[in-house]
C-alpha positions as CSV (number, residue, x, y, z in Angstrom):
1,X,24.8,-20.8,10.9
2,X,21.2,-22.0,10.4
3,X,20.9,-25.6,9.2
4,X,17.8,-25.8,7.0
5,X,15.6,-28.6,5.5
6,X,13.7,-27.8,2.4
7,X,10.2,-29.3,2.5
8,X,8.9,-29.9,-1.0
9,X,9.3,-28.5,-4.5
10,X,5.6,-28.4,-5.1
11,X,5.2,-24.6,-5.2
12,X,6.5,-22.6,-8.1
13,X,8.5,-20.5,-5.7
14,X,10.3,-23.4,-4.1
15,X,13.3,-23.0,-6.4
16,X,13.4,-19.3,-5.7
17,X,13.5,-20.0,-1.9
18,X,16.2,-22.6,-2.4
19,X,18.3,-20.1,-4.3
20,X,17.7,-17.4,-1.6
21,X,18.8,-19.9,1.0
22,X,21.9,-20.9,-1.0
23,X,22.9,-17.3,-1.4
24,X,22.4,-16.4,2.3
25,X,25.7,-16.7,4.2
26,X,23.8,-17.6,7.4
27,X,21.9,-20.6,5.9
28,X,23.1,-24.1,5.0
29,X,20.7,-26.5,3.2
30,X,21.3,-29.8,5.0
31,X,18.3,-32.0,3.9
32,X,15.5,-32.1,1.5
33,X,12.1,-33.8,1.8
34,X,9.2,-33.9,-0.7
35,X,5.8,-35.5,-0.6
36,X,6.6,-36.7,-4.1
37,X,9.7,-38.8,-3.4
38,X,10.7,-39.0,-7.1
39,X,10.6,-35.3,-7.5
40,X,12.4,-34.7,-4.2
41,X,15.2,-37.2,-4.9
42,X,15.8,-35.5,-8.3
43,X,15.9,-32.1,-6.8
44,X,18.2,-33.1,-4.0
45,X,20.6,-34.5,-6.6
46,X,20.5,-31.1,-8.4
47,X,21.2,-29.3,-5.1
48,X,23.8,-31.8,-4.0
49,X,22.1,-32.4,-0.6
50,X,20.8,-35.6,1.0
51,X,17.1,-36.6,0.3
52,X,15.1,-37.9,3.2
53,X,11.8,-39.6,2.4
54,X,10.6,-39.7,6.0
55,X,9.3,-36.4,7.2
56,X,9.4,-37.4,10.8
57,X,13.1,-38.2,10.5
58,X,13.7,-34.7,9.1
59,X,11.8,-32.9,11.9
60,X,13.3,-35.0,14.7
61,X,16.8,-34.5,13.4
62,X,18.6,-32.4,16.0
63,X,21.0,-30.9,13.5
64,X,18.1,-29.2,11.6
65,X,17.3,-25.8,13.0
66,X,14.7,-24.6,10.6
67,X,12.4,-25.6,7.6
68,X,11.4,-23.9,4.4
69,X,7.8,-25.0,3.6
70,X,6.8,-25.1,-0.1
71,X,4.3,-28.0,0.1
72,X,0.7,-28.1,-1.2
73,X,-1.3,-25.7,1.0
74,X,-3.5,-28.4,2.3
75,X,-0.5,-30.0,4.0
76,X,0.6,-26.7,5.7
77,X,-1.3,-27.2,9.0
78,X,0.0,-30.7,9.7
79,X,3.5,-30.0,8.6
80,X,4.0,-26.6,10.2
81,X,2.5,-27.7,13.5
82,X,4.8,-30.8,13.5
83,X,7.8,-28.6,12.8
84,X,6.9,-26.2,15.6
85,X,6.5,-29.0,18.1
86,X,10.0,-30.2,17.1
87,X,11.4,-26.7,17.8
88,X,12.1,-25.8,14.2
89,X,12.0,-22.2,12.9
90,X,9.5,-21.9,10.0
91,X,9.5,-20.1,6.7
92,X,6.4,-20.8,4.6
93,X,4.9,-19.9,1.3
94,X,1.5,-18.2,1.4
95,X,-1.3,-18.8,2.1
96,X,-0.8,-20.2,5.6
97,X,-4.0,-22.3,5.5
98,X,-7.5,-22.4,4.0
99,X,-9.4,-21.1,7.1
100,X,-8.6,-18.4,9.6
101,X,-9.2,-21.0,12.4
102,X,-6.5,-23.2,11.0
103,X,-4.2,-20.2,10.7
104,X,-4.8,-19.4,14.4
105,X,-4.3,-23.1,15.4
106,X,-0.9,-23.1,13.5
107,X,0.2,-19.8,15.0
108,X,-0.8,-20.9,18.5
109,X,1.5,-23.9,18.2
110,X,4.3,-21.7,16.7
111,X,4.0,-19.2,19.6
112,X,3.9,-22.0,22.2
113,X,7.1,-23.5,20.8
114,X,8.8,-20.1,20.8
115,X,10.2,-20.6,17.2
116,X,10.6,-17.8,14.6
117,X,7.9,-17.8,12.0
118,X,7.8,-16.1,8.6
119,X,5.3,-16.2,5.8
120,X,6.5,-15.0,2.4
121,X,4.6,-11.7,1.6
122,X,7.3,-10.1,-0.4
123,X,5.5,-7.0,-1.6
124,X,5.4,-5.7,2.0
125,X,9.1,-5.1,1.6
126,X,8.9,-3.2,-1.7
127,X,9.8,0.4,-2.0
128,X,6.5,1.4,-3.6
129,X,4.6,-0.1,-0.7
130,X,6.8,1.7,1.8
131,X,6.4,5.0,0.0
132,X,2.6,4.5,-0.1
133,X,2.5,3.8,3.6
134,X,4.7,6.8,4.3
135,X,2.5,9.0,2.2
136,X,-0.6,7.9,4.2
137,X,1.2,8.3,7.6
138,X,2.3,11.8,6.7
139,X,-1.2,12.8,5.7
140,X,-0.2,13.5,2.1
141,X,-3.4,12.0,0.8
142,X,-5.7,13.2,3.6
143,X,-8.4,10.7,4.5
144,X,-8.1,7.5,2.4
145,X,-11.4,6.7,0.8
146,X,-10.7,4.1,-1.9
147,X,-7.8,1.9,-3.0
148,X,-7.4,-0.4,-5.9
149,X,-4.7,-3.1,-6.5
150,X,-4.3,-5.5,-9.4
151,X,-1.8,-8.3,-9.8
152,X,-2.3,-10.5,-12.9
153,X,-0.5,-12.7,-15.4
154,X,-1.3,-15.1,-18.3
155,X,-0.3,-18.3,-16.7
156,X,-3.4,-20.2,-17.8
157,X,-3.6,-18.8,-21.4
158,X,-2.8,-21.5,-24.0
159,X,0.3,-20.9,-26.1
160,X,1.9,-22.8,-29.0
161,X,4.4,-24.2,-26.6
162,X,1.9,-25.2,-23.9
163,X,-1.8,-25.7,-24.6
164,X,-2.6,-25.3,-20.9
165,X,-0.5,-22.2,-20.3
166,X,2.8,-22.1,-18.3
167,X,1.3,-22.6,-14.8
168,X,1.7,-26.2,-13.7
169,X,-1.4,-28.4,-13.6
170,X,-1.2,-28.7,-9.8
171,X,-2.1,-25.0,-9.4
172,X,-5.6,-25.9,-10.6
173,X,-6.0,-28.7,-8.0
174,X,-8.6,-27.3,-5.6
175,X,-7.9,-29.9,-2.9
176,X,-4.2,-29.0,-2.8
177,X,-4.5,-25.2,-3.4
178,X,-7.9,-24.3,-1.9
179,X,-8.8,-22.3,-4.9
180,X,-7.3,-20.6,-7.9
181,X,-6.3,-17.1,-8.9
182,X,-7.6,-15.3,-5.8
183,X,-6.1,-17.5,-3.1
184,X,-2.7,-17.6,-5.0
185,X,-1.9,-14.5,-7.0
186,X,-4.7,-12.4,-5.4
187,X,-2.9,-12.8,-2.1
188,X,-0.6,-9.8,-3.0
189,X,-3.4,-7.3,-3.5
190,X,-5.1,-8.6,-0.4
191,X,-2.2,-8.2,2.0
192,X,-1.3,-4.9,0.6
193,X,-4.8,-3.5,1.0
194,X,-5.0,-4.9,4.5
195,X,-2.0,-2.8,5.5
196,X,-2.8,0.3,3.5
197,X,-6.6,0.6,4.3
198,X,-5.8,1.8,7.9
199,X,-8.3,-0.4,9.6
200,X,-9.8,-3.9,9.9
201,X,-11.9,-5.5,7.2
202,X,-15.6,-5.6,8.0
203,X,-17.3,-6.9,4.8
204,X,-16.2,-8.8,1.7
205,X,-17.8,-9.3,-1.6
206,X,-16.1,-11.7,-4.0
207,X,-16.5,-12.7,-7.7
208,X,-14.5,-15.8,-8.6
209,X,-14.8,-16.7,-12.3
210,X,-13.4,-19.4,-14.6
211,X,-12.7,-18.9,-18.3
212,X,-10.6,-22.1,-18.9
213,X,-12.9,-24.3,-16.8
214,X,-10.1,-26.1,-15.0
215,X,-11.9,-26.5,-11.7
216,X,-10.8,-23.3,-10.0
217,X,-11.2,-19.6,-10.6
218,X,-8.7,-18.1,-13.1
219,X,-9.8,-14.5,-12.8
220,X,-11.4,-12.9,-9.7
221,X,-12.1,-9.7,-7.8
222,X,-12.9,-8.8,-4.2
223,X,-14.5,-5.6,-2.8
224,X,-13.6,-5.0,0.8
225,X,-14.9,-2.5,3.2
226,X,-12.8,-1.5,6.2
227,X,-13.8,0.0,9.5
228,X,-11.6,3.1,8.6
229,X,-14.2,3.8,5.9
230,X,-11.9,2.8,3.1
231,X,-13.1,0.6,0.3
232,X,-10.7,-1.7,-1.6
233,X,-11.2,-3.1,-5.0
234,X,-8.8,-6.0,-5.6
235,X,-8.3,-7.8,-8.9
236,X,-6.3,-10.8,-10.1
237,X,-6.1,-13.1,-13.0
238,X,-4.3,-16.1,-14.6
239,X,-5.8,-15.1,-18.0
240,X,-4.5,-11.5,-18.5
241,X,-1.7,-10.8,-21.0
242,X,0.2,-7.6,-20.7
243,X,-1.5,-6.6,-17.4
244,X,0.7,-4.3,-15.3
245,X,0.9,-4.3,-11.6
246,X,-1.3,-1.4,-10.3
247,X,-1.7,0.1,-6.9
248,X,-4.0,3.2,-6.6
249,X,-4.8,5.2,-3.4
250,X,-7.4,7.9,-3.4
251,X,-7.8,10.3,-0.6
252,X,-9.5,13.6,0.2
253,X,-6.3,15.6,-0.3
254,X,-4.3,13.5,-2.8
255,X,-3.9,10.5,-5.1
256,X,-1.1,8.1,-5.4
257,X,-0.6,5.8,-8.4
258,X,1.8,2.9,-8.9
259,X,2.2,1.1,-12.2
260,X,4.9,-1.4,-12.6
261,X,6.8,0.2,-9.7
262,X,6.6,3.7,-11.2
263,X,5.1,6.0,-8.6
264,X,3.2,9.2,-9.2
265,X,1.5,11.4,-6.6
266,X,-0.7,14.5,-6.7
267,X,-1.5,16.2,-3.4
268,X,-2.7,19.6,-2.0
269,X,0.3,19.4,0.3
270,X,2.8,19.6,-2.5
271,X,4.0,22.8,-4.1
272,X,3.5,21.3,-7.6
273,X,-0.2,21.0,-8.6
274,X,0.5,18.4,-11.4
275,X,1.6,14.9,-11.0
276,X,4.9,14.5,-9.2
277,X,7.3,11.6,-9.4
278,X,8.8,11.4,-5.9
279,X,12.6,11.6,-5.8
280,X,12.9,10.4,-2.2
281,X,11.6,6.9,-2.0
282,X,12.4,4.6,1.0
283,X,14.9,1.8,0.4
284,X,13.2,-1.6,0.1
285,X,13.2,-3.6,3.2
286,X,15.1,-7.0,3.4
287,X,13.2,-9.8,1.7
288,X,11.1,-12.1,4.0
289,X,13.8,-14.8,4.2
290,X,16.4,-12.2,5.2
291,X,14.1,-10.9,7.9
292,X,13.5,-14.5,9.1
293,X,17.2,-15.1,9.4
294,X,17.7,-11.9,11.3
295,X,15.0,-12.9,13.7
296,X,16.7,-16.2,14.3
297,X,20.3,-15.0,14.5
298,X,19.8,-11.6,16.2
299,X,16.3,-11.5,17.6
300,X,15.4,-8.7,15.3
301,X,11.7,-8.0,14.9
302,X,10.4,-8.7,11.4
303,X,8.0,-6.3,9.8
304,X,5.8,-9.0,8.4
305,X,3.4,-10.1,11.1
306,X,1.2,-13.1,12.1
307,X,-1.8,-10.9,11.7
308,X,-0.9,-10.4,8.0
309,X,-1.2,-14.2,7.5
310,X,-4.5,-14.4,9.4
311,X,-6.2,-11.5,7.6
312,X,-5.0,-12.8,4.2
313,X,-6.8,-16.1,4.7
314,X,-9.8,-14.4,6.4
315,X,-10.4,-12.3,3.2
316,X,-9.9,-15.3,0.9
317,X,-12.3,-17.4,3.0
318,X,-15.0,-14.6,3.0
319,X,-14.6,-13.9,-0.7
320,X,-15.1,-17.5,-1.6
321,X,-18.2,-17.7,0.6
322,X,-19.5,-14.5,-0.9
323,X,-19.2,-15.9,-4.4
324,X,-20.7,-19.2,-3.5
325,X,-23.7,-17.7,-1.7
326,X,-24.0,-14.6,-3.9
327,X,-24.0,-12.2,-1.0
328,X,-21.9,-9.7,1.0
329,X,-20.1,-11.4,3.9
330,X,-19.8,-9.6,7.2
331,X,-16.7,-10.4,9.2
332,X,-16.9,-11.1,12.9
333,X,-14.8,-8.8,15.2
334,X,-13.3,-11.7,17.2
335,X,-12.0,-13.3,14.0
336,X,-9.4,-10.5,13.7
337,X,-6.6,-11.0,16.2
338,X,-3.5,-8.9,16.7
């Protein structure tokens, strides 16, 4: 059994992670801490677990094996490093940190401590991603030249019920979040592209725009060139109503389209010349928290890697710089570690 402490309800996915932990037979939630003591105490009462206002007391508690981190992103480095130094296994919301250097500093401490680390990048477990990766690996698309991915919602669009939209105000706090739509929702297109592009990113061009003028970007795009030759166009938004999830892969010998999890493929390697809906799709992998538990309990290697966390931040960092300085940003080879 893994005794877990929940660290903060700040992120909108904190409740989801608590539910996953409660439903996992190998996890027991033993303690809860929050940088907002009032919010934390109320949540602890809801979950029927003790609230501890002193983070050091949580991390030094020998009965706590692991932590689930849903704090503001600007607290990640301090808290995750402290947890690692206390020998706690770590599950964290994305992004890991605001800079690739901070990511590497965190992961150096994690690796030094020998604890199991997992960052929540859930679309890397999805059946459509696994099928897309399989199609590339099998040469179904030939040489991948371009890919496009879009993840968007209307969380910042005013409604009758909420004049500021349904996203909480704290998601527009640049100090806590490090940005807006791209660093948050745009993470999903970024980490998917980093896997599927079959190479390392070499240049990034970003456009981060604000419609609602709340201090951070609420719609954005990034153009990434990879050393494989592939070009990725990545889009995200807090101000798009009815926008479907889209993943598009274009190669010399085929095209693969995903829209709201519906997959279509056209390839010169298939008997059918028209669009085909594949009938043999890989089963989705276990969710990140399940993989984390398996790593702790059984030593099983997860398929979400530290490099995924570093590259995610590296792209965000470069896109923000590109937008700020109105230029294409070239990435340095030694920034990209395995």
